[in-house]
C-alpha positions in Angstrom: 0.0 0.0 0.0 2.8 2.4 0.9 4.4 1.7 -2.4 1.3 2.6 -4.3 1.0 5.9 -2.4 4.6 6.7 -3.0 4.2 6.0 -6.8 1.1 8.2 -6.9 2.9 11.1 -5.2 5.8 10.7 -7.5 3.6 10.8 -10.6 1.9 14.0 -9.2 5.4 15.6 -8.8 6.3 14.8 -12.4 3.1 16.0 -14.0 3.5 19.7 -13.2 7.0 19.7 -14.7 5.7 18.3 -18.0 2.7 20.7 -17.9 5.1 23.7 -17.7 6.3 23.1 -21.3 4.5 25.4 -23.7 2.4 23.7 -26.3 4.6 25.2 -29.1 7.7 23.6 -27.6 6.0 20.2 -27.4 4.8 20.6 -31.0 8.3 21.4 -32.3 10.2 19.1 -30.0 8.2 16.0 -29.2 11.1 14.6 -27.0 11.4 17.8 -24.9 11.3 17.3 -21.2 12.6 20.6 -19.9 13.6 24.1 -21.0 15.8 26.9 -19.8 15.0 30.5 -20.8 18.0 32.6 -21.7 18.0 36.3 -22.6 17.1 35.9 -26.3 16.2 32.2 -26.7 15.1 29.1 -24.9 17.2 26.0 -24.6 15.3 22.8 -25.0 16.4 19.5 -23.3 15.5 15.9 -23.6 15.0 13.4 -20.7 18.7 13.0 -20.3 19.3 16.7 -20.1 21.0 16.8 -23.5 20.3 19.9 -25.6 17.9 19.0 -28.5 17.3 22.5 -29.7 16.8 26.2 -29.3 13.5 28.1 -29.4 13.5 31.7 -30.5 10.4 33.7 -29.9 9.6 36.7 -32.1 8.3 38.9 -29.3 9.4 41.6 -28.4 11.6 42.0 -31.5 8.5 41.8 -33.8 6.4 44.3 -31.8 4.6 46.6 -34.2 4.8 44.2 -37.2 1.2 43.6 -38.2 -0.8 41.5 -40.6 -4.4 42.3 -41.6 -5.8 41.8 -38.1 -2.8 42.3 -35.9 0.6 40.8 -35.0 1.6 37.3 -36.1 3.9 36.1 -33.4 6.2 33.1 -34.1 8.4 30.6 -32.4 11.4 29.5 -34.5 12.6 26.0 -33.5 16.3 25.3 -34.2 17.8 21.8 -33.8 20.9 21.2 -31.7 23.1 22.0 -34.7 21.4 25.4 -34.9 19.5 24.7 -38.1 15.9 25.8 -38.4 13.6 22.7 -38.1 10.2 24.4 -37.7 8.5 27.7 -37.6 5.4 27.7 -35.3 2.7 30.3 -35.7 1.5 31.4 -32.2 -1.9 32.7 -31.2 -3.0 35.7 -33.2 -6.1 37.5 -34.5 -5.6 36.8 -38.3 -8.5 35.3 -40.2 -8.2 31.5 -40.1 -9.0 31.1 -43.9 -6.1 33.5 -44.8 -3.7 31.8 -42.4 -4.7 28.4 -43.9 -3.6 29.7 -47.3 -0.3 30.7 -45.9 0.1 27.2 -44.3 -1.0 25.4 -47.4 1.4 27.4 -49.5 4.3 26.1 -47.3 5.4 29.6 -46.1 6.2 28.4 -42.6 8.5 25.7 -44.1 10.4 28.2 -46.3 13.3 28.3 -43.9 13.5 24.7 -42.8 17.1 23.3 -42.7 18.7 26.7 -43.0 21.2 28.3 -40.5 20.0 31.7 -39.1 22.6 33.7 -41.1 21.4 32.0 -44.3 17.7 32.3 -43.4 18.1 36.1 -42.9 19.2 36.4 -46.6 16.7 33.8 -47.9 14.2 35.5 -50.2 10.6 34.4 -49.5 7.6 35.4 -51.6 4.3 36.5 -50.0 1.3 34.2 -50.5 -1.2 35.5 -53.1 -4.6 36.0 -51.4 -3.0 36.3 -48.0 -0.6 39.1 -48.7 -0.9 41.0 -45.3 -0.7 37.9 -43.2 2.2 36.3 -45.2 4.2 39.6 -45.3 3.7 40.0 -41.5 4.9 36.4 -41.0 8.0 37.0 -43.1 8.9 40.2 -41.3 8.2 38.7 -37.9 10.5 35.7 -38.8 13.3 38.1 -39.8 12.9 40.1 -36.6 13.0 37.0 -34.5 16.0 35.3 -36.1 18.1 38.5 -36.3 18.9 38.1 -32.6 20.0 34.5 -32.7 
């Protein structure tokens, strides 16, 4: 009986740690178990405390960059070798139909595999039919990655 109680208490202690990981971190790094926030990025660790990547958030660097209905904040996920592995669009007020056009066009994947220095110079076109949203995402990405 004592063993069951101890196991239950241990599981309750582990759950809050896992719950602290932001959804965008879990989406970009399925093996993430912990994070450490630095001044301009967040270091992401696996269960063995090995670095599996770096998350760069666009805010506050992107403050004032607006799409049609407001800002389009991002998280740029880099792998341990500091190559971009995913760009995650965070909560925003843009029209879902227009954002879906941007996603379907592959805009968020335009920088995959690039190092930040190369990504800053990478020319990306806006998505027709979602010009304001895609322009905002491109500018927000550039603002975010400039500091890494």
